[in-house]
C-alpha positions in Angstrom: 1.4 9.3 -11.1 -1.1 6.8 -9.8 -1.0 6.0 -6.2 -0.7 2.6 -5.0 -3.5 0.5 -3.7 -4.6 0.8 -0.1 -4.4 -3.1 0.3 -2.3 -5.7 -1.4 -3.3 -8.7 -3.7 -2.1 -11.0 -0.8 -4.5 -9.4 1.6 -7.2 -9.8 -0.8 -6.2 -13.4 -1.5 -6.4 -14.1 2.3 -10.0 -12.4 2.6 -11.1 -14.7 -0.4 -9.6 -17.9 1.0 -7.6 -18.5 -2.2 -3.9 -18.3 -2.8 -2.2 -17.5 -5.0 -4.3 -15.5 -7.7 -2.4 -15.8 -10.9 -2.6 -14.8 -14.6 -5.4 -12.8 -15.8 -7.1 -13.3 -12.5 -4.1 -11.4 -10.7 -4.5 -8.5 -13.1 -8.1 -8.0 -12.4 -7.5 -8.3 -8.7 -4.9 -5.5 -9.0 -7.3 -3.6 -11.1 -10.1 -4.0 -8.6 -7.9 -2.9 -5.6 -6.8 0.1 -7.5 -10.4 1.2 -8.5 -11.5 0.6 -5.0 -8.7 2.4 -3.3 -9.6 5.3 -5.7 -13.0 5.4 -4.5 -12.3 5.3 -0.8 -9.4 8.0 -1.2 -12.2 10.1 -3.0 -14.7 9.5 -0.4 -12.2 10.2 2.5 -10.7 13.2 1.0 -7.2 11.8 1.9 -4.5 10.1 -0.1 -2.3 8.2 2.5 0.5 9.0 0.2 3.1 9.3 3.1 1.5 7.5 5.7 -0.1 3.9 5.8 -4.1 3.9 5.7 -5.7 3.1 8.9 -6.8 -0.4 9.4 -10.3 0.4 9.1 -9.8 1.9 5.8 -7.9 -1.0 4.6 -10.7 -3.4 5.9 -13.1 -1.3 3.8 -11.1 -1.5 0.7 -10.7 -5.3 1.1 -14.6 -5.9 1.7 -15.5 -3.8 -1.4 -12.8 -5.5 -3.5 -13.9 -8.8 -2.6 -17.4 -8.0 -3.4 -16.4 -6.5 -6.7 -13.8 -9.4 -7.4 -16.5 -12.1 -6.9 -19.1 -10.4 -8.9 -17.4 -8.6 -11.7 -20.6 -8.3 -13.7 -22.9 -6.9 -11.0 -25.2 -9.7 -11.1 -28.1 -9.0 -8.7 -29.7 -12.5 -9.0 -28.3 -15.8 -10.1 -29.8 -19.2 -10.5 -29.0 -22.8 -11.4 -31.6 -25.5 -11.1 -33.0 -25.4 -7.6 -30.2 -23.0 -6.4 -30.8 -19.2 -6.6 -29.1 -16.2 -4.9 -29.7 -12.5 -4.8 -27.0 -9.9 -4.0 -27.9 -7.0 -1.9 -24.9 -4.8 -2.7 -23.6 -4.8 -6.1 -21.0 -2.7 -8.2 -18.3 -0.2 -7.0 -20.0 1.4 -4.0 -19.7 2.0 -0.5 -22.4 1.0 2.1 -23.6 3.3 4.8 -21.5 1.2 7.3 -18.4 1.4 5.2 -18.8 5.2 4.9 -19.0 5.4 8.9 -15.8 3.3 9.2 -14.0 5.6 6.8 -15.4 8.7 8.6 -14.4 7.3 11.8 -10.9 6.6 10.7 -10.5 10.1 9.3 -11.9 11.8 12.3 -15.1 13.0 10.4 -18.3 12.9 12.3 -21.6 12.7 10.4 -25.2 13.2 11.8 -24.2 14.6 15.0 -26.2 17.4 16.7 -24.9 20.8 17.0 -26.1 24.5 17.3 -26.0 27.3 15.0 -25.6 30.9 16.1 -28.6 33.0 14.9 -27.9 36.5 16.0 -25.2 39.0 14.8 -24.2 40.2 18.5 -27.6 42.0 19.0 -28.2 42.7 22.6 -30.0 39.5 24.4 -33.3 40.0 25.7 -33.9 39.7 29.5 -36.8 38.0 30.4 -39.6 39.9 32.2 -43.0 38.7 33.3 -46.6 40.2 32.3 -49.2 39.5 34.8 -52.2 37.3 33.1 -54.7 38.5 35.7 -55.2 39.8 39.3 -53.6 37.6 41.8 -54.4 34.8 42.4 -56.2 34.4 39.1 -53.4 33.4 36.9 -49.6 32.8 36.3 -47.1 35.6 34.9 -46.7 35.0 31.3 -42.9 35.4 30.3 -42.1 38.2 28.0 -38.7 39.5 26.4 -37.6 42.9 27.7 -36.5 45.0 24.8 -36.5 48.5 26.4 -33.0 49.9 26.8 -33.3 50.1 30.5 -34.1 46.4 30.8 -37.9 47.0 31.7 -40.6 45.1 30.0 -41.8 46.7 26.9 -45.6 46.3 26.8 
């Protein structure tokens, strides 16, 4: 069973500034909304089957749907006489900003800094210091104490 679109045709009409979309264009609008909703669900890893999608997700669906609806052939450049246009984003895809919006809506953080434990519970070394020369010739050099009694092993 196919899930319903995450945004409505009426919302798409509002975003496009046209109302109502009728006939074959309405069928195409519904198909576009369904395809974009499937893409967003796949990326988000959520279905929003029993709860409404967050506003940020609906906004992304509508933005992508508008792009696809207005440029169904994925034209990258178009021209007519002195007028020409170039489209930066074409096709059914998500921009980095749209992915960040979805990530934020589902509570997923990407690109954040973290730490990874690199030991297996081995005893942690204590720091000892090795003289680099007779005083006051140099500074003591830090060295890891590996001996069982905690003394510097050199």
